[in-house]
N, C-alpha and C positions, 0 to 999 in steps of 0.2 A: 121530258119525264124528270121528276125530282131525283136528286143525286142519291138519296138513300135507297131508292128502288133500283138503281143501277146495279147490275151484277159486278162483282169484283173481277178484275181482269186476271186471267190465268197467268202465272209467271212464265216468261219467255226463257227457255233454256239458253238461248243465244245471249240474252241480256246478262245472265249470271256468268256466262263464259266470258264476255267482254269485261265485265267487272273484275273477274279473276285475272285476266291478262293486264288490265290497268293496275291492279293491285300489285302484280308481280313486277311490272315496270317501275312503279313508284317505290316499291320496297328496294329494289336494286339501286335507284337513284338516291334514296334516302340513305342507304348504306354507304354510298360513295360520298355524300355530303358529310355524313357523321365522321367518316375517316378523314376527309379533307380538313375538317374543323380540329380533329385530334392532331394531325400532322402539323397544321398551322401552329397550334399551341406548343407542340414539342419543338418545331424549329425555332419559335420565339423564345422558348425556355433556354435552349442551347445557346442562342445568340445573347440573351440576357446574362447567361453564365459567363460568356466571353467578355461582354461589356463590363460587367461588375468587376471581374477578376483584373482587367487591364485598366479600366478607366475610372470607375466609381470611386475607388479608394483614394485616387489622386484628387478628384473632385471634393471629397470630404476634407482632405488636408488643405486644399486651395481655399474652399469656402470658410473654413475655420481661420485661416490666415487673414482673409478679407474682413472677416467679422472683427478680428482683433485690431486690424488697422483702422477700420471704420469707427470703432469705439475710441481709439486713441485720437483720431481727428476730431471726433465730437467732443472729447474732453478738453481739447485744446481751444475749441471754440463752441462752448456749450450753448450758445444762444443762436447759432446758425440753423435755421429750420431745414435747409437742405441736407446738412450733415446729420441732423437728427434722423431725417427720413432714410438716409443712406445706411446709418448704423443699424436702424430697425430692420430694413430690408436684408442687410447682410447677415444679421442674426437669424432671421427666419430661414434664409437660404442655407445657412450652416446647419441649423436644426433639421431641416428637410433632407439634406444630403446624408447626414449622420443616420437619420431614421430609416431612409431607403436602404442604406448600406447594411445597417443592423438587420432589417427585414430580409435582405438578400442572404446574409450569413445564416439566418435561421432556416431558410429554405434550402440552401445548397447542401446541407448535411445529407439529405436523401436523394440528391440529384446525380445522375450519371449520364454525362453527355456522350458517352461512347455507345449507349444502347442504339441498335438500328433493328429494324424489322425486315425480315426477308420478303421477297415477292410472294412466297408461299403463305407467310404470316399475314400479309395484307389481303390475300385472297381469302384466307380463313376468316379474317375479321369481317370482310364483306358479306361472307355467306352467313355467319352468325348474326350479324347486325340486321341482316334482311329478314331473318327468321324471327328474332326475339324482340324487335324494336317495341318499346312501351306503346307507341302510337298506333299499334296494330291490335292493342287490347280492346275488347268490347264489354269489359266489366272491371270493377275496382280491384278484385282479388287478382285477376290475371295481369292488370296494369301494375300492381305492386310487385308481383313476381317478376315481370319483364323488366321493371325499372331496376330492381336489385341486380339482375343478370347483366343489364346493359352497363350499369355502373362498374361491375366487376370486369366486364369485357374491356371497357375503355381503360381501366387501371392495368389489366394484364397487357394490353397492346402498348401502353406507354412504357411499361417495363420490358417489353419484348419477351414476354413469358408465353411461349407457344403452348406449352403443356397445360397452363391454366386456362387458355382459350379453348383447348380441346376438352378439358374438364366441363367448362361452362356449356359447350355444345352437347356433351353427353347429358348433363343435367337437364337441359331443355328437352332433348328427345325422349327422356324417360318421364317427363312431367305430363299431367293431364292436360295443361294448356296446349301441348303440341298436337292434340287430338282434335280434328275438326269434323263437323257434321251437323247440318241444320236442314230444315225443310226449305224448299225452293224459295218461297216468298220471303221467309225470314232471312235466308242467306243473302238475297239481293239487298235487303234493307241494311243488314249487317255489313256487307261489302261496301255499300255506298258510304255508310258512316266512316268506316275505316279509311276509305279512299280520301274522304274530306280531311281526316285527321292527319294523314300522311302529307297532304298538300300543305296544311297549316304548318306542320313540323319542317318541311323543306323550305318554306318561306322564312320561318324563324331562323334556321340554320344559315340561310343566305345573308340575312341581316347580321348574324353574329360574325360571319366570315368577313363581311364588309366592314364591320366595326374593327376587327383585328387589323385588316389591311389599311385602315385609315389612322391607325395609331402611330405615335411618334416613333416608337421602338421598331415597329415593322418597317416603317419608311427608312429608318437608319439602317436596319439590317439589309434592306434591298440595296442601299447605296454602298454598304460595305461589301456585299457580294459582287456587285457590279464592278467595283474597284478591284477586287481580288481576281476577277476574271480577266482584267486588264493588266494584272501583275502589280497593282498597287495595294499597299497595306494601310487602309484608311484609319483603323484603330490605332496603329503605331504612330501615324502622323498626329492624330488627336492627342495621344499620350504625351508625345514630345512637346506639343504646344502647351499642354497643361503643365508639364515639368518646367517649362520656361517661365510661365506665369508664377509657379510656386517659388522659383528661384528669385525672381523679381521681388515678389511679396516678402520673402525672407530678408532680402537686402534692405528693403524699406523699413521693415520692422526692426532690424538690427540698427539702422541709422536713428530711428526714433527712440530707441531705448538706450542708445550709447550716452554715457555721461558726457556733458558739455563742459569744457574747461572755462573757467572765468578769467584766465590769464589773457 
C-alpha cells in the first residue's frame, strides 16, 4: 500500500519515557563535561599565573639580552648570513616574550588564584547546568535565554560566587522556559532533537578538553605537579637555570661593551 495511505503510528508512551531518561542521562553527563572544561581552564589559569610570576619575566630579560648580543655580533660581522639570521630570530623572540608578558599583566589584574569552589558549589553548578544548558533549547528565544544564563553560570563558578549561582537558578525556575508540556508525538520529536544536540555538544566538549590537555602549558603544568608530588620544585629549578643564563649574557655583554686599551 502506498505510504501516504498508511495510518500514522500512535505515539508509544514508553518511547517518550525512554527519551526522557536518555535526556536526563545526557544532561547530567553534559553538566559534568562543562564543569570539567571550566575546571581545566581554571587550573591552567592558576598555573599560568604561577609560571608568569616566576618564570616569564626572566625570559623577557634573557631574550632581550640575547637580542642585544646577537645584534652586536652581527654588527661586528655584517656580511655573515648566519649572524644575520640569529639576530633576526633573537629579535623576534624578544618581541614575543615581551608581548606575552604584557598580555599576562593585563589579564592578572582581575585574577584571583585563591578562589576555590566547595563540593556544594560544584553540585549546584551541575544541577543548574543540567537544567539550563543552551543545547536543550528547542527554539531561538529559549536558546538565547539559556545561553545568557549559562555564560553567567560559568562566570559565577569561576569566581566562586555561590549566591550568584543560586540567583541564576531562581531566575530559571521563574522563567517560562522552565515550563514544559507538549503533545505526545511532538514531545518525542522534540526530545529526539534535543538528545541529538546534547550528543553533539558532548563531542565538542571532549574535543576542547583534549586540545587543552595537548597544549604545552598543560603538559608543563602536569610535569610541575608530578615533580611537586615527589618533593621537587621544577619551576624553581627552571628559574635558577634562566638566572644563570642571564648572568652569563650580562658578562658577555659587559665584555663586548668594555673599552679596549690600545696600549
